[in-house]
N, CA and C atoms as an extended XYZ file, in Angstrom:
543
Properties=species:S:1:pos:R:3:atomname:S:1:resname:S:1:resid:I:1 pbc="F F F"
N       -11.928        8.801       16.651 N   MET     1
C       -10.507        9.186       15.291 CA  MET     1
C       -10.900        8.331       14.281 C   MET     1
N       -11.740        8.665       13.242 N   VAL     2
C       -11.872        7.639       12.134 CA  VAL     2
C       -11.044        8.399       11.026 C   VAL     2
N       -10.061        8.254       10.191 N   PRO     3
C       -10.095        8.718        8.858 CA  PRO     3
C       -10.862        9.077        8.099 C   PRO     3
N       -10.887       10.441        7.493 N   LYS     4
C       -12.063       10.404        6.612 CA  LYS     4
C       -11.911       10.590        4.922 C   LYS     4
N       -10.334       10.462        5.087 N   ARG     5
C        -9.736       10.377        3.451 CA  ARG     5
C        -8.622        9.311        3.571 C   ARG     5
N        -8.484        8.881        2.385 N   VAL     6
C        -7.065        7.999        2.424 CA  VAL     6
C        -6.308        8.411        0.869 C   VAL     6
N        -5.111        8.195        0.767 N   PHE     7
C        -4.468        8.305       -0.854 CA  PHE     7
C        -2.927        7.704       -0.698 C   PHE     7
N        -2.361        7.383       -1.934 N   PHE     8
C        -1.392        6.133       -1.959 CA  PHE     8
C         0.011        7.053       -2.792 C   PHE     8
N         0.976        6.603       -1.641 N   VAL     9
C         2.014        7.436       -2.137 CA  VAL     9
C         2.903        6.264       -2.417 C   VAL     9
N         4.280        6.640       -3.350 N   LYS    10
C         5.622        5.015       -3.290 CA  LYS    10
C         6.733        6.066       -3.409 C   LYS    10
N         7.367        5.541       -3.022 N   GLY    11
C         9.138        6.432       -3.260 CA  GLY    11
C        10.115        5.256       -3.209 C   GLY    11
N        11.613        5.579       -3.648 N   LYS    12
C        12.474        4.837       -3.540 CA  LYS    12
C        13.433        5.969       -2.891 C   LYS    12
N        14.784        5.666       -2.457 N   GLY    13
C        15.858        6.254       -2.082 CA  GLY    13
C        16.988        5.433       -1.862 C   GLY    13
N        18.120        5.967       -2.339 N   VAL    14
C        19.495        5.474       -2.394 CA  VAL    14
C        20.604        6.484       -1.868 C   VAL    14
N        21.384        5.649       -0.784 N   HIS    15
C        22.290        6.389       -0.012 CA  HIS    15
C        23.004        5.320        0.526 C   HIS    15
N        24.481        5.733        1.531 N   LYS    16
C        25.234        4.744        1.674 CA  LYS    16
C        24.593        4.435        2.880 C   LYS    16
N        23.780        5.052        4.007 N   ASP    17
C        23.046        4.978        5.180 CA  ASP    17
C        21.800        4.442        5.132 C   ASP    17
N        21.348        3.659        5.458 N   GLN    18
C        19.813        2.826        5.696 CA  GLN    18
C        19.020        3.644        5.568 C   GLN    18
N        18.946        4.365        7.076 N   LEU    19
C        18.440        5.624        7.247 CA  LEU    19
C        18.213        6.796        6.257 C   LEU    19
N        19.158        6.953        5.884 N   GLN    20
C        19.017        7.789        4.810 CA  GLN    20
C        18.529        7.695        3.790 C   GLN    20
N        18.350        6.474        3.207 N   SER    21
C        18.082        5.605        2.140 CA  SER    21
C        16.440        5.839        2.162 C   SER    21
N        15.821        5.618        3.351 N   PHE    22
C        14.228        5.637        3.901 CA  PHE    22
C        13.949        6.924        3.730 C   PHE    22
N        14.582        7.963        4.455 N   GLU    23
C        14.069        9.488        4.219 CA  GLU    23
C        13.982        9.701        2.891 C   GLU    23
N        14.986        9.048        2.211 N   LEU    24
C        14.851        9.994        0.755 CA  LEU    24
C        13.823        9.007       -0.278 C   LEU    24
N        13.371        7.780        0.334 N   ALA    25
C        12.217        7.315       -0.335 CA  ALA    25
C        10.888        8.007        0.187 C   ALA    25
N        10.985        8.487        1.859 N   LEU    26
C         9.566        9.177        2.316 CA  LEU    26
C         9.331       10.866        1.577 C   LEU    26
N        10.934       11.178        1.162 N   ARG    27
C        10.820       12.623        0.629 CA  ARG    27
C        10.081       12.433       -1.287 C   ARG    27
N        10.563       11.272       -1.768 N   GLU    28
C        10.175       10.951       -2.996 CA  GLU    28
C         8.783       10.941       -2.908 C   GLU    28
N         8.108       10.298       -1.975 N   ALA    29
C         6.575        9.820       -1.528 CA  ALA    29
C         6.327       11.332       -1.193 C   ALA    29
N         6.663       12.383       -0.498 N   GLY    30
C         5.932       13.286       -0.102 CA  GLY    30
C         5.239       13.292        0.818 C   GLY    30
N         6.044       12.329        1.834 N   ILE    31
C         5.731       12.389        3.226 CA  ILE    31
C         6.685       11.966        4.587 C   ILE    31
N         7.548       12.752        4.069 N   GLU    32
C         9.056       13.015        4.885 CA  GLU    32
C         8.348       13.905        6.220 C   GLU    32
N         7.641       14.731        6.023 N   LYS    33
C         8.040       15.789        7.123 CA  LYS    33
C         6.849       15.130        8.130 C   LYS    33
N         6.411       14.455        8.031 N   CYS    34
C         5.211       13.695        9.036 CA  CYS    34
C         5.806       12.581       10.302 C   CYS    34
N         5.335       12.670       10.863 N   ASN    35
C         5.419       11.771       12.000 CA  ASN    35
C         4.423       10.725       11.738 C   ASN    35
N         5.097        9.503       11.171 N   LEU    36
C         4.443        8.325       10.707 CA  LEU    36
C         4.170        7.178       11.958 C   LEU    36
N         2.785        6.834       11.920 N   VAL    37
C         2.355        5.864       12.892 CA  VAL    37
C         1.577        4.591       12.245 C   VAL    37
N         2.147        3.764       11.876 N   TYR    38
C         2.055        2.551       11.284 CA  TYR    38
C         0.447        1.695       12.004 C   TYR    38
N        -0.382        1.746       11.000 N   VAL    39
C        -1.475        0.915       11.674 CA  VAL    39
C        -1.990       -0.354       10.600 C   VAL    39
N        -2.484       -1.538       11.108 N   SER    40
C        -3.378       -2.589       10.500 CA  SER    40
C        -4.054       -2.082        9.420 C   SER    40
N        -5.007       -2.886        8.992 N   SER    41
C        -5.366       -3.111        7.648 CA  SER    41
C        -6.815       -2.262        7.370 C   SER    41
N        -7.304       -2.040        7.931 N   ILE    42
C        -9.075       -1.395        7.525 CA  ILE    42
C        -8.881       -0.210        7.426 C   ILE    42
N        -9.642       -0.446        5.856 N   LEU    43
C       -10.398        1.194        5.619 CA  LEU    43
C       -11.612        1.468        6.155 C   LEU    43
N       -11.631        2.489        6.968 N   PRO    44
C       -13.022        2.930        7.427 CA  PRO    44
C       -14.117        3.100        6.649 C   PRO    44
N       -15.488        2.651        7.291 N   PRO    45
C       -16.607        2.608        6.347 CA  PRO    45
C       -16.414        4.455        5.526 C   PRO    45
N       -17.306        4.926        4.929 N   TYR    46
C       -16.993        5.923        4.288 CA  TYR    46
C       -15.799        7.123        3.895 C   TYR    46
N       -14.794        6.332        4.057 N   CYS    47
C       -13.570        6.738        3.807 CA  CYS    47
C       -13.173        7.155        2.714 C   CYS    47
N       -12.762        8.825        2.070 N   GLU    48
C       -12.816        8.958        0.373 CA  GLU    48
C       -11.736        8.705        0.341 C   GLU    48
N       -11.294        8.111       -0.822 N   ILE    49
C       -10.290        7.683       -1.300 CA  ILE    49
C        -9.557        9.562       -2.091 C   ILE    49
N        -8.447        9.676       -2.077 N   VAL    50
C        -8.503       11.078       -2.611 CA  VAL    50
C        -7.179       10.640       -3.559 C   VAL    50
N        -7.052       11.573       -4.799 N   PRO    51
C        -5.811       11.862       -5.233 CA  PRO    51
C        -4.782       12.226       -4.649 C   PRO    51
N        -3.655       11.778       -4.752 N   ARG    52
C        -2.179       12.215       -4.234 CA  ARG    52
C        -1.790       13.222       -3.843 C   ARG    52
N        -1.887       13.994       -5.105 N   GLU    53
C        -1.534       15.661       -4.822 CA  GLU    53
C        -2.967       16.414       -3.833 C   GLU    53
N        -4.095       15.630       -3.795 N   GLU    54
C        -5.170       16.345       -3.257 CA  GLU    54
C        -5.001       16.003       -1.541 C   GLU    54
N        -4.805       14.706       -1.522 N   GLY    55
C        -3.858       14.664        0.166 CA  GLY    55
C        -3.107       14.987        0.680 C   GLY    55
N        -1.748       15.161       -0.305 N   LEU    56
C        -0.462       15.709        0.181 CA  LEU    56
C        -0.732       17.567        0.943 C   LEU    56
N        -1.728       18.015        0.193 N   LYS    57
C        -1.967       19.031        0.529 CA  LYS    57
C        -2.940       19.401        1.788 C   LYS    57
N        -3.067       18.270        2.520 N   CYS    58
C        -4.024       18.414        3.809 CA  CYS    58
C        -2.749       18.338        5.269 C   CYS    58
N        -1.528       17.547        4.839 N   LEU    59
C        -0.651       17.535        5.971 CA  LEU    59
C         0.648       18.540        6.032 C   LEU    59
N         0.480       18.309        7.395 N   LYS    60
C         1.317       19.627        8.044 CA  LYS    60
C         2.775       18.817        8.452 C   LYS    60
N         3.577       20.152        8.885 N   ALA    61
C         4.636       19.836        9.174 CA  ALA    61
C         5.010       19.153       10.706 C   ALA    61
N         5.435       17.958       10.799 N   GLY    62
C         5.385       17.246       12.064 CA  GLY    62
C         3.936       16.978       12.618 C   GLY    62
N         2.885       16.660       11.775 N   GLN    63
C         1.671       16.120       12.000 CA  GLN    63
C         1.747       14.576       12.114 C   GLN    63
N         1.209       14.134       13.329 N   ILE    64
C         1.054       12.469       13.561 CA  ILE    64
C         0.186       12.330       12.091 C   ILE    64
N         0.547       11.256       11.497 N   THR    65
C        -0.294       10.840       10.310 CA  THR    65
C        -0.044        9.230       10.543 C   THR    65
N        -1.396        8.744       10.354 N   TYR    66
C        -1.463        7.433       10.303 CA  TYR    66
C        -1.600        6.960        8.871 C   TYR    66
N        -0.525        5.107        8.648 N   CYS    67
C        -0.503        4.775        7.375 CA  CYS    67
C        -0.364        3.272        7.589 C   CYS    67
N        -1.023        2.610        6.245 N   VAL    68
C        -0.355        1.564        6.551 CA  VAL    68
C         0.825        1.425        5.195 C   VAL    68
N         2.078        1.274        5.816 N   MET    69
C         3.085        1.096        5.169 CA  MET    69
C         3.910       -0.168        4.699 C   MET    69
N         4.117       -0.697        3.195 N   ALA    70
C         4.967       -1.554        2.714 CA  ALA    70
C         6.125       -1.005        2.570 C   ALA    70
N         7.333       -1.281        3.804 N   ARG    71
C         8.836       -0.936        3.235 CA  ARG    71
C        10.026       -2.178        3.303 C   ARG    71
N        10.803       -1.749        2.338 N   ASN    72
C        11.898       -2.947        1.978 CA  ASN    72
C        13.067       -2.025        1.717 C   ASN    72
N        14.300       -2.683        1.666 N   ALA    73
C        15.773       -2.084        1.864 CA  ALA    73
C        16.782       -3.432        1.762 C   ALA    73
N        17.645       -2.824        0.696 N   THR    74
C        18.643       -4.238        0.384 CA  THR    74
C        20.147       -3.017        0.358 C   THR    74
N        21.059       -3.469        0.498 N   ASP    75
C        22.629       -3.396        0.372 CA  ASP    75
C        23.133       -4.030       -0.610 C   ASP    75
N        22.598       -4.855       -0.622 N   GLU    76
C        22.711       -6.269       -2.023 CA  GLU    76
C        23.011       -5.524       -3.417 C   GLU    76
N        23.995       -5.355       -4.209 N   PRO    77
C        23.905       -4.818       -5.761 CA  PRO    77
C        23.236       -5.739       -6.246 C   PRO    77
N        22.373       -4.870       -7.223 N   HIS    78
C        21.526       -5.734       -8.189 CA  HIS    78
C        20.144       -6.476       -7.559 C   HIS    78
N        20.009       -6.790       -6.372 N   ARG    79
C        19.182       -7.576       -5.655 CA  ARG    79
C        17.757       -6.594       -6.027 C   ARG    79
N        16.621       -7.482       -6.846 N   GLN    80
C        15.267       -6.910       -6.870 CA  GLN    80
C        14.363       -7.249       -5.867 C   GLN    80
N        13.930       -5.622       -5.388 N   LEU    81
C        13.247       -5.573       -4.351 CA  LEU    81
C        11.873       -4.962       -4.626 C   LEU    81
N        10.469       -4.784       -4.047 N   SER    82
C         9.789       -4.259       -3.744 CA  SER    82
C         8.926       -4.064       -2.709 C   SER    82
N         8.087       -3.045       -2.929 N   ALA    83
C         7.156       -2.786       -2.126 CA  ALA    83
C         5.661       -2.397       -2.569 C   ALA    83
N         4.621       -3.279       -1.567 N   ALA    84
C         2.747       -2.792       -2.497 CA  ALA    84
C         2.137       -2.641       -1.096 C   ALA    84
N         0.748       -1.739       -1.255 N   VAL    85
C        -0.068       -1.674       -0.616 CA  VAL    85
C        -1.641       -2.379       -1.617 C   VAL    85
N        -2.380       -3.206       -1.338 N   GLY    86
C        -3.388       -3.005       -1.918 CA  GLY    86
C        -4.634       -2.726       -0.695 C   GLY    86
N        -5.328       -2.525       -1.976 N   LEU    87
C        -6.627       -2.048       -1.413 CA  LEU    87
C        -8.041       -2.510       -1.706 C   LEU    87
N        -9.170       -3.347       -0.897 N   ALA    88
C       -10.251       -3.926       -1.157 CA  ALA    88
C       -11.516       -2.778       -0.781 C   ALA    88
N       -12.316       -2.262       -1.590 N   VAL    89
C       -13.619       -1.551       -1.044 CA  VAL    89
C       -15.098       -2.153       -1.595 C   VAL    89
N       -15.576       -2.104        0.088 N   PRO    90
C       -17.109       -3.208       -0.175 CA  PRO    90
C       -17.766       -2.339       -0.852 C   PRO    90
N       -18.403       -2.816       -1.940 N   ALA    91
C       -20.003       -2.246       -2.196 CA  ALA    91
C       -21.070       -1.620       -1.481 C   ALA    91
N       -20.860       -1.426       -0.528 N   GLU    92
C       -22.012       -0.940        1.056 CA  GLU    92
C       -20.709        0.005        1.437 C   GLU    92
N       -21.238        1.230        1.419 N   LYS    93
C       -20.546        2.437        1.871 CA  LYS    93
C       -20.459        2.338        3.514 C   LYS    93
N       -21.289        1.637        4.298 N   GLY    94
C       -21.285        1.433        5.716 CA  GLY    94
C       -20.580        0.528        6.233 C   GLY    94
N       -20.059       -0.165        5.332 N   THR    95
C       -18.849       -1.818        5.496 CA  THR    95
C       -17.573       -0.843        5.165 C   THR    95
N       -16.762       -1.663        6.236 N   TYR    96
C       -15.417       -1.163        6.458 CA  TYR    96
C       -14.317       -2.108        5.437 C   TYR    96
N       -13.621       -1.646        4.657 N   GLY    97
C       -12.806       -2.244        3.569 CA  GLY    97
C       -11.091       -2.960        4.304 C   GLY    97
N       -10.156       -3.285        3.305 N   TYR    98
C        -9.104       -3.740        3.656 CA  TYR    98
C        -8.022       -3.295        2.865 C   TYR    98
N        -6.903       -3.441        3.845 N   LEU    99
C        -5.553       -2.605        2.769 CA  LEU    99
C        -4.465       -3.732        3.709 C   LEU    99
N        -3.675       -4.090        2.483 N   SER   100
C        -2.648       -4.833        2.845 CA  SER   100
C        -1.405       -4.608        2.424 C   SER   100
N        -0.272       -4.784        3.242 N   GLU   101
C         0.798       -4.228        2.416 CA  GLU   101
C         2.189       -5.638        2.569 C   GLU   101
N         2.840       -5.337        1.766 N   VAL   102
C         3.568       -6.828        1.030 CA  VAL   102
C         5.001       -6.196        0.351 C   VAL   102
N         5.963       -6.699        0.913 N   HIS   103
C         7.248       -6.293        0.750 CA  HIS   103
C         7.929       -7.543        0.551 C   HIS   103
N         8.859       -7.569       -0.914 N   MET   104
C         9.453       -8.894       -1.478 CA  MET   104
C        10.594       -8.221       -1.791 C   MET   104
N        10.930       -9.610       -1.594 N   PHE   105
C        12.634       -9.419       -2.950 CA  PHE   105
C        12.315      -10.778       -4.297 C   PHE   105
N        12.520       -9.855       -5.453 N   GLY   106
C        12.956      -11.224       -6.516 CA  GLY   106
C        11.834      -10.935       -7.486 C   GLY   106
N        11.034       -9.968       -6.884 N   GLN   107
C         9.542       -9.626       -7.698 CA  GLN   107
C         9.568       -8.508       -8.334 C   GLN   107
N         8.668       -8.102       -9.025 N   ASP   108
C         8.376       -6.874       -9.979 CA  ASP   108
C         7.507       -6.415       -9.373 C   ASP   108
N         6.957       -5.116      -10.159 N   GLU   109
C         5.829       -4.064       -9.694 CA  GLU   109
C         4.584       -4.854       -9.438 C   GLU   109
N         4.573       -5.172      -10.961 N   LYS   110
C         3.079       -6.009      -11.258 CA  LYS   110
C         2.932       -7.295      -10.244 C   LYS   110
N         3.573       -8.304      -10.040 N   PHE   111
C         3.258       -9.033       -9.231 CA  PHE   111
C         2.953       -8.635       -7.449 C   PHE   111
N         4.134       -7.545       -7.487 N   SER   112
C         3.639       -7.521       -5.983 CA  SER   112
C         2.754       -6.638       -5.653 C   SER   112
N         2.319       -5.450       -6.582 N   GLY   113
C         1.063       -5.096       -6.994 CA  GLY   113
C        -0.242       -6.190       -6.935 C   GLY   113
N        -0.295       -6.916       -7.639 N   ASP   114
C        -1.259       -8.107       -8.141 CA  ASP   114
C        -1.118       -8.790       -6.147 C   ASP   114
N        -0.456       -8.875       -5.817 N   TYR   115
C        -0.139      -10.261       -4.830 CA  TYR   115
C        -0.643       -9.306       -3.394 C   TYR   115
N        -0.607       -7.807       -3.688 N   ALA   116
C        -1.456       -6.857       -2.114 CA  ALA   116
C        -2.796       -6.811       -2.285 C   ALA   116
N        -2.947       -6.809       -3.748 N   GLU   117
C        -4.149       -6.378       -4.152 CA  GLU   117
C        -5.171       -7.531       -3.815 C   GLU   117
N        -4.546       -8.860       -4.321 N   ASP   118
C        -5.025       -9.959       -4.089 CA  ASP   118
C        -5.573      -10.511       -2.615 C   ASP   118
N        -4.458       -9.828       -1.497 N   LEU   119
C        -4.464       -9.885       -0.175 CA  LEU   119
C        -5.486       -9.131        0.527 C   LEU   119
N        -5.641       -8.230       -0.070 N   ALA   120
C        -6.678       -7.546        0.440 CA  ALA   120
C        -8.368       -7.591        0.024 C   ALA   120
N        -8.291       -7.801       -0.996 N   ALA   121
C        -9.584       -8.322       -1.587 CA  ALA   121
C       -10.114       -9.825       -1.140 C   ALA   121
N        -9.156      -10.780       -0.841 N   THR   122
C        -9.413      -11.694       -0.294 CA  THR   122
C        -9.665      -11.899        1.249 C   THR   122
N        -9.094      -11.047        1.928 N   MET   123
C        -9.309      -10.595        3.161 CA  MET   123
C       -11.015       -9.806        3.428 C   MET   123
N       -11.081       -9.148        2.591 N   LEU   124
C       -12.621       -8.444        3.073 CA  LEU   124
C       -13.937       -9.488        2.143 C   LEU   124
N       -13.292      -10.283        0.915 N   ALA   125
C       -14.003      -11.540        0.933 CA  ALA   125
C       -14.671      -12.386        1.954 C   ALA   125
N       -13.764      -12.999        2.573 N   THR   126
C       -13.916      -13.872        3.870 CA  THR   126
C       -14.790      -13.261        4.808 C   THR   126
N       -14.547      -11.852        5.091 N   THR   127
C       -15.621      -11.040        5.971 CA  THR   127
C       -16.937      -11.099        5.584 C   THR   127
N       -17.400      -10.456        4.312 N   LEU   128
C       -18.354      -10.350        3.390 CA  LEU   128
C       -19.166      -11.878        3.407 C   LEU   128
N       -18.573      -13.300        3.445 N   GLY   129
C       -18.939      -14.480        3.395 CA  GLY   129
C       -19.315      -14.845        1.806 C   GLY   129
N       -18.398      -14.097        1.128 N   ILE   130
C       -17.954      -14.898       -0.458 CA  ILE   130
C       -17.707      -15.650       -0.725 C   ILE   130
N       -18.168      -16.841       -1.045 N   ASP   131
C       -17.763      -17.862       -1.074 CA  ASP   131
C       -16.904      -18.379       -2.502 C   ASP   131
N       -15.813      -18.733       -1.874 N   PHE   132
C       -14.665      -19.216       -3.627 CA  PHE   132
C       -13.895      -20.121       -2.694 C   PHE   132
N       -12.930      -20.590       -3.859 N   ASN   133
C       -11.731      -21.432       -3.379 CA  ASN   133
C       -10.713      -20.686       -3.264 C   ASN   133
N        -9.976      -20.512       -2.241 N   PRO   134
C        -8.370      -19.989       -2.406 CA  PRO   134
C        -7.393      -20.258       -3.332 C   PRO   134
N        -7.540      -21.475       -3.718 N   ASP   135
C        -6.498      -21.792       -4.510 CA  ASP   135
C        -6.710      -21.572       -6.183 C   ASP   135
N        -8.181      -20.898       -6.287 N   THR   136
C        -7.682      -20.934       -7.849 CA  THR   136
C        -7.111      -19.207       -8.075 C   THR   136
N        -6.805      -19.178       -9.375 N   ALA   137
C        -5.976      -17.761      -10.102 CA  ALA   137
C        -6.469      -16.707       -8.981 C   ALA   137
N        -5.781      -15.645       -8.918 N   TRP   138
C        -6.385      -14.153       -8.729 CA  TRP   138
C        -7.306      -13.593       -9.483 C   TRP   138
N        -7.069      -13.598      -10.735 N   ASP   139
C        -7.827      -13.211      -11.871 CA  ASP   139
C        -9.012      -13.684      -11.845 C   ASP   139
N        -9.276      -15.085      -11.544 N   GLU   140
C       -10.538      -16.098      -11.241 CA  GLU   140
C       -11.008      -15.212       -9.683 C   GLU   140
N       -10.842      -15.349       -9.200 N   ARG   141
C       -11.360      -15.200       -7.466 CA  ARG   141
C       -11.485      -13.663       -7.776 C   ARG   141
N       -11.145      -12.611       -8.553 N   ASN   142
C       -11.347      -11.327       -8.471 CA  ASN   142
C       -12.846      -11.616       -9.311 C   ASN   142
N       -13.087      -11.822      -10.572 N   GLU   143
C       -14.332      -12.328      -11.113 CA  GLU   143
C       -14.991      -12.409      -10.039 C   GLU   143
N       -15.044      -13.533       -9.296 N   ILE   144
C       -16.002      -13.861       -8.658 CA  ILE   144
C       -16.852      -12.965       -7.605 C   ILE   144
N       -15.372      -12.559       -6.762 N   TYR   145
C       -15.338      -11.173       -5.822 CA  TYR   145
C       -16.287      -10.131       -6.481 C   TYR   145
N       -16.421       -9.514       -7.460 N   LYS   146
C       -16.922       -8.402       -8.556 CA  LYS   146
C       -18.018       -8.919       -8.947 C   LYS   146
N       -18.298      -10.163       -9.360 N   ALA   147
C       -19.584      -10.494       -9.487 CA  ALA   147
C       -20.532      -10.808       -8.261 C   ALA   147
N       -19.834      -10.614       -6.692 N   SER   148
C       -21.454      -11.091       -5.949 CA  SER   148
C       -21.849       -9.924       -5.895 C   SER   148
N       -21.191       -8.668       -6.568 N   GLY   149
C       -21.940       -7.496       -5.849 CA  GLY   149
C       -21.352       -6.693       -4.195 C   GLY   149
N       -20.383       -7.517       -3.899 N   LYS   150
C       -20.402       -7.038       -2.394 CA  LYS   150
C       -18.957       -6.321       -2.101 C   LYS   150
N       -17.796       -6.515       -3.634 N   ILE   151
C       -16.464       -5.866       -3.580 CA  ILE   151
C       -16.881       -5.094       -4.465 C   ILE   151
N       -16.818       -3.607       -4.316 N   ILE   152
C       -17.140       -2.877       -5.281 CA  ILE   152
C       -15.305       -2.310       -6.477 C   ILE   152
N       -14.267       -2.262       -5.684 N   ASP   153
C       -13.445       -2.103       -6.569 CA  ASP   153
C       -11.901       -2.909       -5.536 C   ASP   153
N       -10.981       -3.100       -6.009 N   SER   154
C        -9.886       -3.658       -5.864 CA  SER   154
C        -8.695       -3.150       -6.552 C   SER   154
N        -7.561       -2.592       -5.933 N   GLU   155
C        -6.567       -1.888       -6.760 CA  GLU   155
C        -5.009       -2.061       -5.587 C   GLU   155
N        -4.470       -1.519       -6.340 N   SER   156
C        -2.663       -1.411       -5.467 CA  SER   156
C        -2.193       -0.563       -6.388 C   SER   156
N        -0.995        0.106       -5.047 N   ILE   157
C         0.342        0.694       -5.072 CA  ILE   157
C         1.550        0.205       -5.404 C   ILE   157
N         2.300        0.049       -6.270 N   ALA   158
C         3.972       -0.475       -5.974 CA  ALA   158
C         4.558       -0.301       -6.337 C   ALA   158
N         5.972       -0.305       -5.927 N   ILE   159
C         7.033        0.066       -6.511 CA  ILE   159
C         8.325       -0.711       -6.614 C   ILE   159
N         9.102       -1.051       -7.498 N   ALA   160
C         9.845       -1.924       -7.602 CA  ALA   160
C        11.297       -1.566       -8.064 C   ALA   160
N        12.638       -1.928       -7.497 N   THR   161
C        14.062       -1.585       -8.297 CA  THR   161
C        14.682       -2.637       -7.906 C   THR   161
N        16.329       -2.239       -8.496 N   LYS   162
C        17.156       -3.279       -7.899 CA  LYS   162
C        18.069       -2.448       -7.174 C   LYS   162
N        18.853       -3.311       -6.275 N   GLY   163
C        19.770       -2.809       -4.933 CA  GLY   163
C        20.581       -1.826       -6.301 C   GLY   163
N        21.164       -0.437       -5.358 N   ASP   164
C        22.423       -0.230       -6.208 CA  ASP   164
C        23.633       -0.988       -6.495 C   ASP   164
N        23.926       -0.582       -7.567 N   PRO   165
C        24.960       -1.491       -8.268 CA  PRO   165
C        26.365       -1.427       -7.276 C   PRO   165
N        26.677       -0.105       -7.056 N   CYS   166
C        27.500       -0.092       -5.940 CA  CYS   166
C        27.513       -0.531       -4.438 C   CYS   166
N        26.701       -1.017       -4.400 N   GLY   167
C        26.137       -1.444       -2.502 CA  GLY   167
C        25.447       -0.426       -1.581 C   GLY   167
N        25.151        0.594       -2.263 N   LYS   168
C        24.559        1.429       -1.110 CA  LYS   168
C        22.839        0.938       -0.559 C   LYS   168
N        22.421        1.331        0.289 N   TRP   169
C        21.097        1.201        0.445 CA  TRP   169
C        20.176        1.773       -0.479 C   TRP   169
N        19.265        0.944       -0.563 N   THR   170
C        18.052        1.265       -1.869 CA  THR   170
C        17.081        0.660       -0.733 C   THR   170
N        15.674        1.776       -0.620 N   THR   171
C        14.888        1.391        0.044 CA  THR   171
C        13.604        1.919       -1.104 C   THR   171
N        12.369        1.393       -0.850 N   VAL   172
C        11.094        1.318       -1.640 CA  VAL   172
C         9.531        1.163       -0.173 C   VAL   172
N         9.668        2.304       -0.780 N   ILE   173
C         7.815        2.255        0.390 CA  ILE   173
C         6.801        2.543       -0.645 C   ILE   173
N         5.733        1.936       -0.349 N   ALA   174
C         4.174        1.841       -0.719 CA  ALA   174
C         3.596        2.429        0.493 C   ALA   174
N         2.816        3.293        0.472 N   ALA   175
C         2.027        3.538        1.744 CA  ALA   175
C         0.098        4.162        1.423 C   ALA   175
N        -0.535        3.496        2.035 N   ALA   176
C        -1.834        4.313        2.200 CA  ALA   176
C        -1.697        5.574        3.608 C   ALA   176
N        -1.933        6.548        3.165 N   ILE   177
C        -2.207        7.684        4.067 CA  ILE   177
C        -3.342        8.358        4.615 C   ILE   177
N        -3.823        7.932        5.451 N   PHE   178
C        -4.904        8.702        6.246 CA  PHE   178
C        -5.062        9.782        6.583 C   PHE   178
N        -5.972       10.383        6.371 N   SER   179
C        -6.436       11.947        6.664 CA  SER   179
C        -7.451       12.173        7.204 C   SER   179
N        -7.611       13.306        8.739 N   MET   180
C        -8.419       13.206        9.189 CA  MET   180
C        -9.312       14.291        8.950 C   MET   180
N        -9.198       15.008        7.882 N   GLU   181
C        -9.828       16.255        7.609 CA  GLU   181
C       -10.961       15.928        6.298 C   GLU   181
């Protein structure tokens, strides 16, 4: 059972109950009708990245759906929260890639997205034996990764917001959704 396709979604929900805020975030992301099973960080070899709309068309109500999900929630008014999923794709099609999930407080969408992308790319780089200094800035390491010819792409999906000013639960999610079709 190896996924053939992956697509990315994000969503936000606000409600007086934490579980309902999560449900609303799933609805905004378009994946509320699925039974989600969280998996770890491997992008299978030959797994095609498809647009969100195309991926959502493959989902059926009640379907067991595998995902890598970042989720964060707060009921603290105005507290900054974010969730992001990063992706690193190897140049060689028969090699697996990496996904990473990040959930943070106090960071914006760009920072969280860059951090998740950096994590995924660094995990892939270490697997592929790319020589780099882990203490250099992400932009510098990203150039080294791509110059190696072993990593073809890295990207992320992220969402950030502030907690509801009245103290309702605010939930954010970002996810990579796998499809077997």
